[in-house]
PDB file of N, CA, C and O in Angstrom:
ATOM      1  N   UNK A   1     -22.964  21.863  -0.708  1.00  0.00           N
ATOM      2  CA  UNK A   1     -22.374  22.967  -0.858  1.00  0.00           C
ATOM      3  C   UNK A   1     -21.778  23.063  -2.585  1.00  0.00           C
ATOM      4  O   UNK A   1     -21.225  22.228  -3.301  1.00  0.00           O
ATOM      5  N   UNK A   2     -22.171  24.397  -2.797  1.00  0.00           N
ATOM      6  CA  UNK A   2     -21.862  25.095  -4.236  1.00  0.00           C
ATOM      7  C   UNK A   2     -20.432  25.602  -4.446  1.00  0.00           C
ATOM      8  O   UNK A   2     -19.850  26.346  -3.657  1.00  0.00           O
ATOM      9  N   UNK A   3     -19.817  25.023  -5.830  1.00  0.00           N
ATOM     10  CA  UNK A   3     -18.463  25.255  -6.044  1.00  0.00           C
ATOM     11  C   UNK A   3     -18.332  27.135  -5.753  1.00  0.00           C
ATOM     12  O   UNK A   3     -17.448  27.588  -5.025  1.00  0.00           O
ATOM     13  N   UNK A   4     -18.997  27.714  -6.207  1.00  0.00           N
ATOM     14  CA  UNK A   4     -18.968  28.605  -6.131  1.00  0.00           C
ATOM     15  C   UNK A   4     -18.812  29.927  -5.061  1.00  0.00           C
ATOM     16  O   UNK A   4     -18.427  31.086  -5.217  1.00  0.00           O
ATOM     17  N   UNK A   5     -19.319  29.135  -3.880  1.00  0.00           N
ATOM     18  CA  UNK A   5     -19.378  29.457  -2.246  1.00  0.00           C
ATOM     19  C   UNK A   5     -18.110  29.159  -1.701  1.00  0.00           C
ATOM     20  O   UNK A   5     -17.656  29.736  -0.712  1.00  0.00           O
ATOM     21  N   UNK A   6     -17.427  28.105  -2.444  1.00  0.00           N
ATOM     22  CA  UNK A   6     -16.178  27.163  -1.552  1.00  0.00           C
ATOM     23  C   UNK A   6     -15.475  28.423  -0.808  1.00  0.00           C
ATOM     24  O   UNK A   6     -15.435  28.532   0.418  1.00  0.00           O
ATOM     25  N   UNK A   7     -14.882  29.434  -1.797  1.00  0.00           N
ATOM     26  CA  UNK A   7     -14.396  30.332  -1.286  1.00  0.00           C
ATOM     27  C   UNK A   7     -14.591  30.910   0.571  1.00  0.00           C
ATOM     28  O   UNK A   7     -13.794  30.954   1.508  1.00  0.00           O
ATOM     29  N   UNK A   8     -16.101  31.287   0.421  1.00  0.00           N
ATOM     30  CA  UNK A   8     -16.526  31.530   1.455  1.00  0.00           C
ATOM     31  C   UNK A   8     -16.943  30.872   2.663  1.00  0.00           C
ATOM     32  O   UNK A   8     -16.919  31.401   3.774  1.00  0.00           O
ATOM     33  N   UNK A   9     -17.362  29.587   2.387  1.00  0.00           N
ATOM     34  CA  UNK A   9     -17.107  28.503   3.096  1.00  0.00           C
ATOM     35  C   UNK A   9     -15.862  28.319   3.683  1.00  0.00           C
ATOM     36  O   UNK A   9     -15.995  28.247   4.905  1.00  0.00           O
ATOM     37  N   UNK A  10     -14.547  28.198   3.274  1.00  0.00           N
ATOM     38  CA  UNK A  10     -13.648  28.157   3.566  1.00  0.00           C
ATOM     39  C   UNK A  10     -12.967  29.250   4.689  1.00  0.00           C
ATOM     40  O   UNK A  10     -12.062  29.108   5.512  1.00  0.00           O
ATOM     41  N   UNK A  11     -13.493  29.951   4.469  1.00  0.00           N
ATOM     42  CA  UNK A  11     -12.723  31.854   5.059  1.00  0.00           C
ATOM     43  C   UNK A  11     -13.703  31.841   6.421  1.00  0.00           C
ATOM     44  O   UNK A  11     -13.371  32.491   7.412  1.00  0.00           O
ATOM     45  N   UNK A  12     -14.588  31.272   6.398  1.00  0.00           N
ATOM     46  CA  UNK A  12     -16.177  31.114   7.477  1.00  0.00           C
ATOM     47  C   UNK A  12     -14.759  29.818   8.636  1.00  0.00           C
ATOM     48  O   UNK A  12     -14.214  30.069   9.711  1.00  0.00           O
ATOM     49  N   UNK A  13     -14.663  28.695   7.844  1.00  0.00           N
ATOM     50  CA  UNK A  13     -13.805  28.121   9.086  1.00  0.00           C
ATOM     51  C   UNK A  13     -12.635  28.735  10.299  1.00  0.00           C
ATOM     52  O   UNK A  13     -11.922  29.733  10.198  1.00  0.00           O
ATOM     53  N   UNK A  14     -12.711  27.990  11.173  1.00  0.00           N
ATOM     54  CA  UNK A  14     -11.097  28.574  11.841  1.00  0.00           C
ATOM     55  C   UNK A  14     -10.220  27.927  11.563  1.00  0.00           C
ATOM     56  O   UNK A  14     -10.253  26.782  11.113  1.00  0.00           O
ATOM     57  N   UNK A  15      -9.001  28.807  11.878  1.00  0.00           N
ATOM     58  CA  UNK A  15      -7.755  28.949  11.002  1.00  0.00           C
ATOM     59  C   UNK A  15      -6.827  27.324  10.919  1.00  0.00           C
ATOM     60  O   UNK A  15      -5.798  27.093  10.284  1.00  0.00           O
ATOM     61  N   UNK A  16      -7.481  26.557  11.637  1.00  0.00           N
ATOM     62  CA  UNK A  16      -6.864  25.212  11.896  1.00  0.00           C
ATOM     63  C   UNK A  16      -7.935  24.650  11.036  1.00  0.00           C
ATOM     64  O   UNK A  16      -7.549  24.808   9.877  1.00  0.00           O
ATOM     65  N   UNK A  17      -8.392  24.422  11.040  1.00  0.00           N
ATOM     66  CA  UNK A  17      -9.734  23.810  10.384  1.00  0.00           C
ATOM     67  C   UNK A  17      -9.408  24.377   8.323  1.00  0.00           C
ATOM     68  O   UNK A  17      -9.847  23.658   7.426  1.00  0.00           O
ATOM     69  N   UNK A  18      -8.737  25.493   8.060  1.00  0.00           N
ATOM     70  CA  UNK A  18      -8.685  26.322   7.041  1.00  0.00           C
ATOM     71  C   UNK A  18      -7.353  25.250   6.150  1.00  0.00           C
ATOM     72  O   UNK A  18      -7.173  24.902   4.983  1.00  0.00           O
ATOM     73  N   UNK A  19      -6.639  25.025   7.471  1.00  0.00           N
ATOM     74  CA  UNK A  19      -5.146  24.594   7.029  1.00  0.00           C
ATOM     75  C   UNK A  19      -5.555  22.975   6.610  1.00  0.00           C
ATOM     76  O   UNK A  19      -4.940  22.273   5.808  1.00  0.00           O
ATOM     77  N   UNK A  20      -6.550  22.666   7.248  1.00  0.00           N
ATOM     78  CA  UNK A  20      -6.809  21.562   7.120  1.00  0.00           C
ATOM     79  C   UNK A  20      -7.248  21.232   6.108  1.00  0.00           C
ATOM     80  O   UNK A  20      -7.127  20.035   5.849  1.00  0.00           O
ATOM     81  N   UNK A  21      -7.947  22.122   5.088  1.00  0.00           N
ATOM     82  CA  UNK A  21      -8.735  21.950   3.885  1.00  0.00           C
ATOM     83  C   UNK A  21      -7.358  22.208   3.054  1.00  0.00           C
ATOM     84  O   UNK A  21      -7.039  21.395   2.186  1.00  0.00           O
ATOM     85  N   UNK A  22      -6.588  23.285   3.312  1.00  0.00           N
ATOM     86  CA  UNK A  22      -5.529  22.945   2.558  1.00  0.00           C
ATOM     87  C   UNK A  22      -4.774  22.306   2.062  1.00  0.00           C
ATOM     88  O   UNK A  22      -4.400  22.431   0.896  1.00  0.00           O
ATOM     89  N   UNK A  23      -4.279  21.223   3.117  1.00  0.00           N
ATOM     90  CA  UNK A  23      -3.511  20.179   3.500  1.00  0.00           C
ATOM     91  C   UNK A  23      -4.165  19.038   2.754  1.00  0.00           C
ATOM     92  O   UNK A  23      -3.494  18.152   2.225  1.00  0.00           O
ATOM     93  N   UNK A  24      -5.270  19.067   2.725  1.00  0.00           N
ATOM     94  CA  UNK A  24      -6.432  17.817   2.208  1.00  0.00           C
ATOM     95  C   UNK A  24      -6.083  18.209   0.554  1.00  0.00           C
ATOM     96  O   UNK A  24      -5.337  17.479  -0.099  1.00  0.00           O
ATOM     97  N   UNK A  25      -6.539  19.106   0.123  1.00  0.00           N
ATOM     98  CA  UNK A  25      -6.463  19.202  -1.322  1.00  0.00           C
ATOM     99  C   UNK A  25      -5.148  19.480  -1.801  1.00  0.00           C
ATOM    100  O   UNK A  25      -5.138  19.242  -3.009  1.00  0.00           O
ATOM    101  N   UNK A  26      -4.158  19.831  -1.447  1.00  0.00           N
ATOM    102  CA  UNK A  26      -2.749  19.108  -1.937  1.00  0.00           C
ATOM    103  C   UNK A  26      -2.662  17.976  -1.269  1.00  0.00           C
ATOM    104  O   UNK A  26      -1.488  17.669  -1.478  1.00  0.00           O
ATOM    105  N   UNK A  27      -3.075  17.216  -0.659  1.00  0.00           N
ATOM    106  CA  UNK A  27      -3.282  15.690  -0.775  1.00  0.00           C
ATOM    107  C   UNK A  27      -3.754  15.088  -2.025  1.00  0.00           C
ATOM    108  O   UNK A  27      -3.118  14.301  -2.725  1.00  0.00           O
ATOM    109  N   UNK A  28      -5.029  15.576  -2.250  1.00  0.00           N
ATOM    110  CA  UNK A  28      -5.718  14.960  -3.921  1.00  0.00           C
ATOM    111  C   UNK A  28      -5.061  15.350  -4.831  1.00  0.00           C
ATOM    112  O   UNK A  28      -4.847  14.600  -5.783  1.00  0.00           O
ATOM    113  N   UNK A  29      -4.479  16.838  -4.787  1.00  0.00           N
ATOM    114  CA  UNK A  29      -3.408  16.950  -6.010  1.00  0.00           C
ATOM    115  C   UNK A  29      -2.769  16.012  -6.585  1.00  0.00           C
ATOM    116  O   UNK A  29      -2.771  15.562  -7.731  1.00  0.00           O
ATOM    117  N   UNK A  30      -1.846  15.613  -5.001  1.00  0.00           N
ATOM    118  CA  UNK A  30      -0.664  14.595  -5.822  1.00  0.00           C
ATOM    119  C   UNK A  30      -1.249  13.278  -6.040  1.00  0.00           C
ATOM    120  O   UNK A  30      -0.835  12.491  -6.891  1.00  0.00           O
ATOM    121  N   UNK A  31      -2.269  13.047  -5.207  1.00  0.00           N
ATOM    122  CA  UNK A  31      -2.992  11.514  -5.427  1.00  0.00           C
ATOM    123  C   UNK A  31      -3.570  11.345  -7.079  1.00  0.00           C
ATOM    124  O   UNK A  31      -3.460  10.328  -7.764  1.00  0.00           O
ATOM    125  N   UNK A  32      -4.137  12.504  -7.442  1.00  0.00           N
ATOM    126  CA  UNK A  32      -4.042  12.337  -8.574  1.00  0.00           C
ATOM    127  C   UNK A  32      -3.816  13.231  -9.618  1.00  0.00           C
ATOM    128  O   UNK A  32      -4.500  13.874 -10.414  1.00  0.00           O
ATOM    129  N   UNK A  33      -2.239  13.008  -9.274  1.00  0.00           N
ATOM    130  CA  UNK A  33      -1.643  13.839 -10.598  1.00  0.00           C
ATOM    131  C   UNK A  33      -1.152  13.007 -11.804  1.00  0.00           C
ATOM    132  O   UNK A  33      -0.645  13.359 -12.869  1.00  0.00           O
ATOM    133  N   UNK A  34      -1.605  11.240 -11.073  1.00  0.00           N
ATOM    134  CA  UNK A  34      -1.448  10.758 -12.285  1.00  0.00           C
ATOM    135  C   UNK A  34      -2.691  10.372 -13.183  1.00  0.00           C
ATOM    136  O   UNK A  34      -2.629   9.276 -13.740  1.00  0.00           O
ATOM    137  N   UNK A  35      -3.985  11.273 -13.415  1.00  0.00           N
ATOM    138  CA  UNK A  35      -4.631  10.923 -13.953  1.00  0.00           C
ATOM    139  C   UNK A  35      -4.776  11.987 -14.154  1.00  0.00           C
ATOM    140  O   UNK A  35      -5.077  12.911 -13.399  1.00  0.00           O
ATOM    141  N   UNK A  36      -4.522  11.945 -15.462  1.00  0.00           N
ATOM    142  CA  UNK A  36      -4.557  13.949 -16.488  1.00  0.00           C
ATOM    143  C   UNK A  36      -6.059  13.454 -17.684  1.00  0.00           C
ATOM    144  O   UNK A  36      -6.101  12.655 -18.620  1.00  0.00           O
ATOM    145  N   UNK A  37      -6.891  14.171 -17.208  1.00  0.00           N
ATOM    146  CA  UNK A  37      -8.275  14.095 -18.675  1.00  0.00           C
ATOM    147  C   UNK A  37      -7.646  14.233 -19.982  1.00  0.00           C
ATOM    148  O   UNK A  37      -6.760  14.899 -20.518  1.00  0.00           O
ATOM    149  N   UNK A  38      -8.441  13.365 -20.249  1.00  0.00           N
ATOM    150  CA  UNK A  38      -8.012  13.376 -21.857  1.00  0.00           C
ATOM    151  C   UNK A  38      -7.333  12.226 -22.464  1.00  0.00           C
ATOM    152  O   UNK A  38      -7.613  11.733 -23.557  1.00  0.00           O
ATOM    153  N   UNK A  39      -6.100  11.714 -21.378  1.00  0.00           N
ATOM    154  CA  UNK A  39      -5.373  11.018 -21.827  1.00  0.00           C
ATOM    155  C   UNK A  39      -5.399   9.669 -21.074  1.00  0.00           C
ATOM    156  O   UNK A  39      -5.666   9.643 -19.872  1.00  0.00           O
ATOM    157  N   UNK A  40      -5.135   8.590 -21.751  1.00  0.00           N
ATOM    158  CA  UNK A  40      -5.882   6.929 -21.431  1.00  0.00           C
ATOM    159  C   UNK A  40      -4.268   6.452 -21.141  1.00  0.00           C
ATOM    160  O   UNK A  40      -3.381   6.698 -21.958  1.00  0.00           O
ATOM    161  N   UNK A  41      -4.009   5.701 -19.802  1.00  0.00           N
ATOM    162  CA  UNK A  41      -3.344   5.263 -19.044  1.00  0.00           C
ATOM    163  C   UNK A  41      -2.842   3.786 -20.488  1.00  0.00           C
ATOM    164  O   UNK A  41      -3.483   3.041 -21.231  1.00  0.00           O
ATOM    165  N   UNK A  42      -1.707   3.994 -20.263  1.00  0.00           N
ATOM    166  CA  UNK A  42      -0.972   2.623 -21.474  1.00  0.00           C
ATOM    167  C   UNK A  42      -0.554   1.258 -20.621  1.00  0.00           C
ATOM    168  O   UNK A  42       0.217   1.058 -19.683  1.00  0.00           O
ATOM    169  N   UNK A  43      -1.373   0.482 -21.345  1.00  0.00           N
ATOM    170  CA  UNK A  43      -1.307  -0.558 -20.332  1.00  0.00           C
ATOM    171  C   UNK A  43      -0.285  -1.681 -20.978  1.00  0.00           C
ATOM    172  O   UNK A  43      -0.392  -1.802 -22.198  1.00  0.00           O
ATOM    173  N   UNK A  44       0.606  -2.444 -20.384  1.00  0.00           N
ATOM    174  CA  UNK A  44       1.230  -3.264 -20.892  1.00  0.00           C
ATOM    175  C   UNK A  44       1.097  -4.735 -20.652  1.00  0.00           C
ATOM    176  O   UNK A  44       0.642  -5.149 -19.585  1.00  0.00           O
ATOM    177  N   UNK A  45       1.466  -5.509 -21.577  1.00  0.00           N
ATOM    178  CA  UNK A  45       0.679  -6.707 -21.800  1.00  0.00           C
ATOM    179  C   UNK A  45       1.558  -7.494 -20.376  1.00  0.00           C
ATOM    180  O   UNK A  45       2.766  -7.466 -20.137  1.00  0.00           O
ATOM    181  N   UNK A  46       0.457  -8.157 -19.604  1.00  0.00           N
ATOM    182  CA  UNK A  46       1.419  -9.037 -18.934  1.00  0.00           C
ATOM    183  C   UNK A  46       2.298 -10.029 -18.900  1.00  0.00           C
ATOM    184  O   UNK A  46       2.919 -10.349 -17.887  1.00  0.00           O
ATOM    185  N   UNK A  47       2.388 -10.511 -19.883  1.00  0.00           N
ATOM    186  CA  UNK A  47       3.378 -11.928 -20.781  1.00  0.00           C
ATOM    187  C   UNK A  47       4.806 -10.846 -20.486  1.00  0.00           C
ATOM    188  O   UNK A  47       5.851 -11.356 -20.082  1.00  0.00           O
ATOM    189  N   UNK A  48       4.714  -9.374 -20.729  1.00  0.00           N
ATOM    190  CA  UNK A  48       5.867  -8.887 -20.832  1.00  0.00           C
ATOM    191  C   UNK A  48       6.368  -7.949 -19.502  1.00  0.00           C
ATOM    192  O   UNK A  48       6.994  -6.890 -19.450  1.00  0.00           O
ATOM    193  N   UNK A  49       5.844  -8.763 -18.540  1.00  0.00           N
ATOM    194  CA  UNK A  49       6.308  -8.381 -16.975  1.00  0.00           C
ATOM    195  C   UNK A  49       7.685  -9.285 -16.952  1.00  0.00           C
ATOM    196  O   UNK A  49       7.868 -10.324 -17.586  1.00  0.00           O
ATOM    197  N   UNK A  50       8.758  -8.524 -15.916  1.00  0.00           N
ATOM    198  CA  UNK A  50       9.852  -9.193 -15.980  1.00  0.00           C
ATOM    199  C   UNK A  50       9.468 -10.764 -14.741  1.00  0.00           C
ATOM    200  O   UNK A  50      10.101 -11.818 -14.801  1.00  0.00           O
ATOM    201  N   UNK A  51       8.350 -10.496 -13.769  1.00  0.00           N
ATOM    202  CA  UNK A  51       8.281 -11.981 -13.158  1.00  0.00           C
ATOM    203  C   UNK A  51       7.834 -12.879 -13.558  1.00  0.00           C
ATOM    204  O   UNK A  51       7.715 -13.887 -12.861  1.00  0.00           O
ATOM    205  N   UNK A  52       7.287 -12.799 -15.272  1.00  0.00           N
ATOM    206  CA  UNK A  52       6.798 -13.912 -15.537  1.00  0.00           C
ATOM    207  C   UNK A  52       7.968 -14.683 -16.301  1.00  0.00           C
ATOM    208  O   UNK A  52       8.844 -14.236 -17.042  1.00  0.00           O
ATOM    209  N   UNK A  53       7.694 -16.018 -15.871  1.00  0.00           N
ATOM    210  CA  UNK A  53       8.541 -17.241 -16.523  1.00  0.00           C
ATOM    211  C   UNK A  53       9.606 -17.137 -15.202  1.00  0.00           C
ATOM    212  O   UNK A  53      10.455 -18.023 -15.291  1.00  0.00           O
ATOM    213  N   UNK A  54       9.720 -16.574 -14.409  1.00  0.00           N
ATOM    214  CA  UNK A  54      10.906 -17.089 -13.340  1.00  0.00           C
ATOM    215  C   UNK A  54      11.210 -17.901 -12.829  1.00  0.00           C
ATOM    216  O   UNK A  54      12.224 -17.875 -12.132  1.00  0.00           O
ATOM    217  N   UNK A  55      10.334 -19.125 -12.986  1.00  0.00           N
ATOM    218  CA  UNK A  55      10.274 -20.541 -12.368  1.00  0.00           C
ATOM    219  C   UNK A  55      10.055 -21.014 -13.393  1.00  0.00           C
ATOM    220  O   UNK A  55       9.368 -22.011 -13.170  1.00  0.00           O
ATOM    221  N   UNK A  56      10.277 -20.874 -14.752  1.00  0.00           N
ATOM    222  CA  UNK A  56      10.346 -21.624 -15.876  1.00  0.00           C
ATOM    223  C   UNK A  56      11.776 -22.727 -15.866  1.00  0.00           C
ATOM    224  O   UNK A  56      12.864 -22.257 -15.533  1.00  0.00           O
ATOM    225  N   UNK A  57      11.653 -24.201 -16.256  1.00  0.00           N
ATOM    226  CA  UNK A  57      12.340 -25.243 -16.277  1.00  0.00           C
ATOM    227  C   UNK A  57      12.985 -25.212 -14.836  1.00  0.00           C
ATOM    228  O   UNK A  57      14.089 -25.739 -14.701  1.00  0.00           O
ATOM    229  N   UNK A  58      12.267 -24.536 -13.578  1.00  0.00           N
ATOM    230  CA  UNK A  58      12.339 -25.747 -12.569  1.00  0.00           C
ATOM    231  C   UNK A  58      11.980 -27.017 -12.466  1.00  0.00           C
ATOM    232  O   UNK A  58      10.759 -27.021 -12.316  1.00  0.00           O
ATOM    233  N   UNK A  59      12.442 -28.217 -12.467  1.00  0.00           N
ATOM    234  CA  UNK A  59      12.045 -29.518 -12.411  1.00  0.00           C
ATOM    235  C   UNK A  59      11.541 -29.947 -11.207  1.00  0.00           C
ATOM    236  O   UNK A  59      10.859 -30.965 -11.315  1.00  0.00           O
ATOM    237  N   UNK A  60      11.670 -29.433  -9.906  1.00  0.00           N
ATOM    238  CA  UNK A  60      10.827 -29.297  -8.730  1.00  0.00           C
ATOM    239  C   UNK A  60       9.389 -28.552  -8.870  1.00  0.00           C
ATOM    240  O   UNK A  60       8.386 -28.742  -8.181  1.00  0.00           O
ATOM    241  N   UNK A  61       9.505 -27.971  -9.570  1.00  0.00           N
ATOM    242  CA  UNK A  61       8.029 -27.131 -10.151  1.00  0.00           C
ATOM    243  C   UNK A  61       6.974 -28.068 -10.929  1.00  0.00           C
ATOM    244  O   UNK A  61       5.758 -27.879 -10.895  1.00  0.00           O
ATOM    245  N   UNK A  62       7.584 -29.060 -11.604  1.00  0.00           N
ATOM    246  CA  UNK A  62       6.320 -29.760 -12.755  1.00  0.00           C
ATOM    247  C   UNK A  62       5.214 -29.981 -12.572  1.00  0.00           C
ATOM    248  O   UNK A  62       4.447 -30.150 -13.521  1.00  0.00           O
ATOM    249  N   UNK A  63       4.782 -30.050 -11.198  1.00  0.00           N
ATOM    250  CA  UNK A  63       3.588 -30.558 -10.711  1.00  0.00           C
ATOM    251  C   UNK A  63       3.423 -29.231  -9.496  1.00  0.00           C
ATOM    252  O   UNK A  63       3.886 -29.429  -8.372  1.00  0.00           O
ATOM    253  N   UNK A  64       2.998 -28.402  -9.699  1.00  0.00           N
ATOM    254  CA  UNK A  64       2.788 -27.148  -8.827  1.00  0.00           C
ATOM    255  C   UNK A  64       2.063 -27.364  -7.634  1.00  0.00           C
ATOM    256  O   UNK A  64       2.302 -26.506  -6.784  1.00  0.00           O
ATOM    257  N   UNK A  65       1.273 -28.215  -7.305  1.00  0.00           N
ATOM    258  CA  UNK A  65       0.236 -28.538  -6.568  1.00  0.00           C
ATOM    259  C   UNK A  65       0.688 -29.293  -5.766  1.00  0.00           C
ATOM    260  O   UNK A  65       0.547 -29.122  -4.555  1.00  0.00           O
ATOM    261  N   UNK A  66       1.342 -30.306  -6.303  1.00  0.00           N
ATOM    262  CA  UNK A  66       2.395 -31.078  -5.279  1.00  0.00           C
ATOM    263  C   UNK A  66       3.737 -30.354  -5.024  1.00  0.00           C
ATOM    264  O   UNK A  66       4.375 -31.185  -4.378  1.00  0.00           O
ATOM    265  N   UNK A  67       4.362 -29.473  -5.148  1.00  0.00           N
ATOM    266  CA  UNK A  67       5.147 -28.627  -4.613  1.00  0.00           C
ATOM    267  C   UNK A  67       4.640 -28.074  -3.192  1.00  0.00           C
ATOM    268  O   UNK A  67       5.199 -28.190  -2.101  1.00  0.00           O
ATOM    269  N   UNK A  68       3.401 -27.426  -3.515  1.00  0.00           N
ATOM    270  CA  UNK A  68       2.396 -26.222  -2.601  1.00  0.00           C
ATOM    271  C   UNK A  68       2.585 -27.385  -1.667  1.00  0.00           C
ATOM    272  O   UNK A  68       3.253 -27.245  -0.643  1.00  0.00           O
ATOM    273  N   UNK A  69       2.100 -28.366  -1.938  1.00  0.00           N
ATOM    274  CA  UNK A  69       1.775 -29.701  -0.725  1.00  0.00           C
ATOM    275  C   UNK A  69       2.978 -30.088  -0.244  1.00  0.00           C
ATOM    276  O   UNK A  69       2.747 -30.775   0.751  1.00  0.00           O
ATOM    277  N   UNK A  70       3.862 -30.025  -0.387  1.00  0.00           N
ATOM    278  CA  UNK A  70       5.140 -30.915   0.066  1.00  0.00           C
ATOM    279  C   UNK A  70       5.975 -29.086   0.902  1.00  0.00           C
ATOM    280  O   UNK A  70       6.584 -28.894   1.955  1.00  0.00           O
ATOM    281  N   UNK A  71       5.784 -28.652   0.379  1.00  0.00           N
ATOM    282  CA  UNK A  71       6.233 -27.135   1.042  1.00  0.00           C
ATOM    283  C   UNK A  71       5.373 -27.031   2.768  1.00  0.00           C
ATOM    284  O   UNK A  71       5.808 -27.096   3.918  1.00  0.00           O
ATOM    285  N   UNK A  72       3.939 -26.835   2.154  1.00  0.00           N
ATOM    286  CA  UNK A  72       3.041 -26.959   3.520  1.00  0.00           C
ATOM    287  C   UNK A  72       3.768 -27.879   4.650  1.00  0.00           C
ATOM    288  O   UNK A  72       4.422 -27.600   5.654  1.00  0.00           O
ATOM    289  N   UNK A  73       3.390 -29.020   4.080  1.00  0.00           N
ATOM    290  CA  UNK A  73       4.217 -30.097   4.696  1.00  0.00           C
ATOM    291  C   UNK A  73       5.167 -29.836   5.614  1.00  0.00           C
ATOM    292  O   UNK A  73       5.061 -29.661   6.828  1.00  0.00           O
ATOM    293  N   UNK A  74       5.958 -29.830   5.017  1.00  0.00           N
ATOM    294  CA  UNK A  74       7.770 -29.441   5.610  1.00  0.00           C
ATOM    295  C   UNK A  74       7.522 -28.248   6.643  1.00  0.00           C
ATOM    296  O   UNK A  74       8.157 -28.198   7.696  1.00  0.00           O
ATOM    297  N   UNK A  75       6.732 -27.457   6.354  1.00  0.00           N
ATOM    298  CA  UNK A  75       6.703 -25.505   7.027  1.00  0.00           C
ATOM    299  C   UNK A  75       5.816 -26.599   8.353  1.00  0.00           C
ATOM    300  O   UNK A  75       6.473 -27.250   9.166  1.00  0.00           O
ATOM    301  N   UNK A  76       4.252 -26.607   8.329  1.00  0.00           N
ATOM    302  CA  UNK A  76       3.331 -26.934   8.842  1.00  0.00           C
ATOM    303  C   UNK A  76       3.363 -28.949   9.684  1.00  0.00           C
ATOM    304  O   UNK A  76       2.805 -29.466  10.652  1.00  0.00           O
ATOM    305  N   UNK A  77       3.902 -29.223   9.091  1.00  0.00           N
ATOM    306  CA  UNK A  77       3.814 -30.654   9.596  1.00  0.00           C
ATOM    307  C   UNK A  77       2.310 -31.134   8.585  1.00  0.00           C
ATOM    308  O   UNK A  77       1.477 -30.450   7.989  1.00  0.00           O
ATOM    309  N   UNK A  78       2.464 -32.440   8.738  1.00  0.00           N
ATOM    310  CA  UNK A  78       1.285 -33.223   7.886  1.00  0.00           C
ATOM    311  C   UNK A  78       0.510 -33.235   8.755  1.00  0.00           C
ATOM    312  O   UNK A  78       0.700 -33.347   9.966  1.00  0.00           O
ATOM    313  N   UNK A  79      -0.989 -33.046   7.823  1.00  0.00           N
ATOM    314  CA  UNK A  79      -2.343 -33.240   9.266  1.00  0.00           C
ATOM    315  C   UNK A  79      -2.581 -34.827   9.436  1.00  0.00           C
ATOM    316  O   UNK A  79      -3.381 -35.245  10.273  1.00  0.00           O
TER     317      UNK A  79
END
């Protein structure tokens, strides 16, 4: 399909198919609206995310592997 023939290609479709094409184009415009040519997305450092450190200072989490084992045992029973 050549870009210069797209209008003719769409015009040859039945009305329902044309509506689907237009709906799909609208979907793509919304989906890719965030991506603008020439602009780079600004990435923040993960260390600045609010969830980092939420368990800091918890005494029951000193040994995280042991905590997970205990949680599994209490939920699923010992194997």
